[in-house]
C-alpha positions in Angstrom: 78.9 2.2 76.2 78.7 6.0 76.7 77.4 8.0 73.7 77.0 11.7 73.3 74.7 13.3 70.7 74.3 17.0 70.0 71.6 19.1 68.3 71.7 22.7 67.3 68.6 24.8 67.8 68.4 27.9 65.7 67.8 31.3 67.4 65.1 33.1 65.5 65.8 36.7 66.3 69.5 37.6 65.7 70.0 39.9 68.6 73.0 42.2 68.3 73.9 41.3 71.9 74.6 37.7 70.8 77.3 39.0 68.5 78.8 41.2 71.2 78.8 38.3 73.6 80.7 36.0 71.2 83.2 38.8 70.4 84.0 39.6 73.9 84.3 35.9 74.9 86.8 35.3 72.1 88.8 38.3 73.2 88.8 37.0 76.8 90.1 33.6 75.7 93.3 35.4 74.4 93.9 36.8 77.8 94.1 33.3 79.3 93.8 34.1 83.1 92.1 36.5 85.4 92.8 37.9 88.9 91.6 35.7 91.8 91.9 35.9 95.5 95.3 34.2 95.7 96.7 35.1 92.3 97.3 38.4 90.4 97.0 38.1 86.7 99.7 39.3 84.4 97.2 41.0 82.2 94.5 43.6 83.2 91.7 41.1 82.7 89.3 42.6 85.2 89.7 46.1 83.8 89.4 44.9 80.2 86.4 42.6 80.9 84.5 44.1 83.8 81.6 42.1 85.4 82.3 39.1 83.3 80.4 36.1 84.8 82.7 33.7 86.7 81.3 30.7 84.9 82.1 32.3 81.5 85.6 33.1 82.8 86.1 29.5 83.8 85.0 28.4 80.3 87.4 30.9 78.7 90.3 29.6 80.8 89.7 26.0 79.8 89.4 27.0 76.2 92.7 28.9 76.4 94.5 25.9 78.0 93.3 23.7 75.2 94.6 26.1 72.6 98.0 26.3 74.2 98.2 22.5 74.5 97.3 22.2 70.9 100.0 24.7 69.8 102.7 22.8 71.8 101.7 19.5 70.3 101.5 20.7 66.7 104.8 22.7 66.9 106.8 20.3 69.1 110.5 21.0 68.8 110.1 24.5 67.3 109.0 27.9 68.3 105.5 28.0 69.6 103.3 30.6 68.0 100.1 31.4 69.8 97.0 32.1 67.7 96.1 35.7 67.0 92.4 34.8 66.5 90.2 32.2 68.1 86.9 30.7 67.1 85.8 29.7 70.6 82.1 29.3 71.4 80.8 30.4 74.8 79.0 27.9 77.1 75.9 29.1 79.0 75.8 27.2 82.3 72.3 26.4 83.6 70.6 28.7 86.1 73.5 31.2 86.2 73.8 31.8 82.4 70.8 29.9 80.9 67.2 29.5 82.0 64.6 27.4 80.2 61.2 28.8 79.3 57.8 27.5 80.2 57.1 23.9 79.4 56.0 23.6 75.7 57.2 27.1 74.9 59.9 28.0 72.3 61.7 30.7 74.4 64.7 30.7 76.8 66.7 33.3 78.6 70.5 33.6 78.3 72.9 36.1 79.9 74.3 38.3 77.2 76.6 41.3 77.0 74.9 44.5 75.8 78.1 46.6 75.6 77.9 47.8 79.2 76.6 45.0 81.4 75.7 41.3 81.5 71.9 40.9 81.6 69.4 38.1 81.0 67.6 38.5 77.6 64.8 36.4 76.3 65.4 34.6 72.9 63.0 32.9 70.6 64.0 29.4 69.3 62.9 27.7 66.1 59.7 25.8 66.7 60.5 22.8 64.6 63.9 22.3 66.4 62.2 22.5 69.8 59.5 20.0 68.7 62.3 17.6 67.7 64.0 17.9 71.1 60.7 17.4 72.9 59.8 14.4 70.7 63.1 12.6 70.6 64.9 13.7 73.8 62.1 14.2 76.3 63.2 13.1 79.7 66.9 13.1 78.8 69.2 15.5 80.7 70.9 18.0 78.3 74.3 19.6 79.0 74.8 23.3 79.2 74.1 24.8 75.7 76.9 26.2 73.6 76.4 29.3 71.4 77.7 28.7 67.9 77.5 30.5 64.5 77.0 28.7 61.2 76.0 30.1 57.8 75.5 33.6 59.3 73.0 32.2 61.8 73.3 31.6 65.6 72.4 28.3 67.3 72.3 26.9 70.8 73.8 23.4 70.7 72.6 21.0 73.3 74.5 17.7 74.1 72.7 14.6 75.3 74.5 11.7 77.0 73.1 8.1 77.1 74.4 4.7 78.0 73.8 2.0 75.5 74.6 -1.7 75.4 76.0 -3.2 72.2 75.2 -6.7 71.2 77.6 -9.3 72.5 76.8 -12.3 70.2 79.8 -14.3 69.0 80.7 -14.1 65.3 79.3 -17.5 64.5 75.9 -16.5 65.7 75.5 -12.8 64.7 73.9 -11.4 61.6 75.7 -8.7 59.7 74.8 -6.0 57.2 77.7 -5.5 54.8 77.8 -2.2 53.0 79.7 -1.2 49.9 79.8 2.6 49.3 80.0 3.3 45.6 80.0 6.1 43.1 77.1 5.0 40.9 75.0 3.7 43.8 75.3 5.5 47.1 75.3 2.2 49.1 74.6 -1.5 48.5 73.6 -3.4 51.6 73.5 -7.1 52.1 72.1 -9.0 55.2 74.2 -12.1 55.7 74.1 -15.0 58.2 77.3 -16.8 59.5 76.8 -19.7 57.1 76.8 -17.3 54.1 73.0 -17.2 53.6 71.9 -14.0 51.9 68.7 -12.9 53.6 68.1 -9.4 52.0 69.6 -6.9 49.7 69.1 -3.2 49.3 70.3 -0.6 46.7 70.3 2.9 48.3 70.5 5.7 45.8 69.4 9.3 45.7 69.8 10.3 42.0 68.0 13.6 42.4 70.5 14.8 45.1 73.5 13.7 43.0 72.1 15.5 40.0 71.8 18.7 42.0 75.4 18.4 43.2 76.5 17.7 39.6 74.6 20.8 38.5 76.4 23.0 41.1 79.8 21.5 40.1 79.0 22.3 36.5 78.3 26.0 37.4 81.6 26.1 39.3 83.5 24.8 36.3 81.9 27.3 34.0 82.6 30.2 36.4 86.2 29.1 36.8 86.7 28.8 33.0 85.3 32.3 32.4 86.5 34.2 35.5 89.4 32.1 36.6 88.6 31.4 40.2 86.4 32.3 43.1 83.1 30.4 43.6 83.4 30.2 47.4 79.7 30.5 47.8 79.0 27.8 45.3 81.6 25.5 46.9 80.0 25.9 50.3 76.6 25.1 48.7 78.0 22.0 47.1 79.5 20.9 50.4 76.1 21.4 52.2 74.3 19.4 49.5 76.9 16.6 49.9 76.4 16.6 53.7 72.7 16.3 53.3 73.3 13.3 51.0 75.5 11.7 53.6 72.8 12.0 56.3 70.2 10.5 54.0 72.4 7.6 53.0 73.4 6.8 56.7 69.8 6.9 57.9 68.8 4.5 55.1 71.6 2.1 55.9 70.9 1.9 59.6 67.1 1.7 59.0 67.7 -1.3 56.7 69.9 -3.0 59.3 67.3 -2.5 62.0 64.5 -3.9 59.9 66.4 -7.1 59.4 67.8 -7.3 63.0 71.4 -7.0 62.1 74.0 -7.2 64.9 77.0 -5.7 63.1 77.5 -3.2 60.3 80.5 -4.1 58.2 82.3 -1.5 56.1 85.5 -1.3 54.1 88.4 0.3 56.0 89.1 3.5 54.0 92.4 5.0 55.2 92.3 8.6 54.0 95.1 10.4 55.8 97.1 13.2 54.3 96.2 15.4 51.4 93.8 14.0 48.7 94.9 15.1 45.3 92.8 15.3 42.2 89.7 17.2 41.2 87.5 18.9 43.8 84.6 16.6 42.7 86.6 13.5 43.7 87.6 15.1 47.0 84.0 15.7 47.8 83.1 12.1 47.0 85.9 10.6 49.2 84.9 12.9 52.0 81.3 11.7 51.8 82.5 8.0 52.2 84.2 8.9 55.4 81.3 11.0 56.6 78.7 8.3 55.9 80.7 5.7 57.9 81.0 8.2 60.8 77.3 8.9 60.9 76.4 5.3 60.5 78.6 4.4 63.4 76.9 6.9 65.7 73.4 5.9 64.7 74.2 2.2 64.9 75.7 2.4 68.4 72.6 4.3 69.6 70.6 1.2 68.4 72.9 -1.3 70.0 74.5 -2.4 66.7 78.3 -2.8 66.5 80.5 -1.6 63.6 83.4 -3.4 62.1 85.7 -2.8 59.1 87.6 -5.1 56.8 90.4 -4.8 54.3 89.1 -2.9 51.2 91.7 -4.4 48.7 90.0 -5.9 45.7 86.6 -6.3 47.1 85.1 -4.9 43.9 87.8 -6.3 41.5 87.3 -9.9 42.5 84.1 -11.8 41.6 82.2 -13.1 44.6 82.0 -16.6 43.0 85.8 -17.0 43.0 86.2 -16.8 39.2 88.8 -14.1 39.4 89.0 -10.5 38.3 86.0 -8.8 36.8 85.7 -6.5 33.7 83.7 -3.4 34.2 81.1 -2.5 31.6 82.4 0.7 29.8 78.9 2.1 29.4 77.5 1.2 32.9 80.2 1.0 35.6 77.6 -0.5 38.0 77.8 -3.7 36.0 80.7 -6.1 35.4 81.4 -9.4 33.7 83.0 -12.3 35.5 85.7 -14.5 33.9 83.1 -17.2 33.3 81.0 -14.8 31.3 78.4 -14.0 34.0 77.2 -10.4 34.2 76.5 -9.1 37.7 76.2 -5.9 39.7 79.7 -5.0 40.7 78.7 -3.2 44.0 76.5 -6.1 45.0 79.4 -8.5 44.4 81.6 -6.3 46.5 79.1 -6.3 49.4 79.2 -10.1 49.4 83.0 -10.1 49.6 82.9 -7.6 52.4 80.6 -9.7 54.5 82.6 -12.9 53.8 85.8 -11.3 54.9 84.3 -10.3 58.2 83.1 -13.9 58.9 86.4 -15.4 57.8 88.4 -13.1 60.0 86.2 -13.5 63.1 85.8 -17.3 62.8 89.5 -18.0 62.2 90.5 -15.7 65.0 88.8 -17.9 67.6 90.0 -21.3 66.2 92.8 -23.3 68.0 96.1 -23.3 66.1 95.8 -26.9 65.0 92.3 -26.4 63.7 93.4 -23.3 61.9 96.3 -25.0 60.2 94.1 -27.8 59.1 91.6 -25.4 57.6 94.2 -23.3 55.8 95.6 -26.5 54.2 92.1 -27.3 52.9 91.2 -23.7 51.9 94.5 -21.9 51.1 92.5 -18.7 50.0 91.6 -17.8 53.6 95.3 -17.3 54.5 95.3 -13.9 52.6 92.8 -11.4 53.9 93.2 -9.1 50.9 91.9 -11.7 48.3 89.1 -13.5 50.2 85.8 -13.6 48.5 82.3 -14.9 49.2 83.1 -18.3 47.6 85.9 -18.9 50.1 83.5 -18.4 53.0 81.2 -21.1 51.6 84.2 -23.4 51.0 85.5 -22.8 54.5 82.1 -23.7 56.0 82.0 -26.9 54.1 85.5 -27.8 55.1 84.9 -27.2 58.8 
């Protein structure tokens, strides 16, 4: 399996030539084409952008083709409106646009536009970022870096490609890590074997980070109540805090799975298409669930771990022991009471159900039709994927 990973290295000195280079590149993208030996451009590209490097022109053309294709696909059947502004990022091809510094140094040379000509200028890169690349990606070939701007800072983003081999164990022999992403606890993980044996459990929670996000959201509510809007800077800060929480949660999940030699990460399938209505706080929370899964998938694949998703209906509502629907504790939503009076952690019960649904689906899928019909007659609960629980997996194993 082919995997690409990218990392942005901060440029320490914010040279004015960097801003000029990005501005002229974005202007060039809007011109689409340039004069060649066999083709005369419709626009005065060469006069408007003199001495522009050929590799940068090639990158601008490809970027423009992508923008036009996107416009046609989004406005199919109607009048196509080309964008008046673009946010394209220039690519610095190696040797002709980008030169690495001495081994172990934190400098590089890139070809920039100084307002009159394109010249190589030396830039200083952040030491901690370069140390990370040397430690984690030493010996790996990086693609041509891309210049990007984030939070009023400029970065060179490097992309690394690698080939990984995912585990190919059948479902009746693989070990899984089932994850329930919750509101009260960031994630509850359970290591489970095919026979339903629970080998390990982990409650991943970062209360300090969530308190910090709640404090920022409180400041936003007070500001909106007094001034009636705004708070763009505070919202951006809250989003960055939420992103940091996503990274921490995903790293802990994958680390826990690696420690217990899990072959598959099992999540709930969270379909979140379309506009999400409700408070901004809830939208931030739902976005984090999707982001955690995306980050976990990338990290897991790099470690040879597969990722699977199961139906999310009623995983938290139904008790793992098959006693029916649970009743949430009004004072502590992490706890619930089963129909038989047993009190248990609701997220942990949901993680059991998630793992059980994965094994039920994968094992039934490989059964012959006659064996499957016989099993469904003995354990009717496995016929409905949206109501399977952990107890049904144990009963199915006993029946088979």
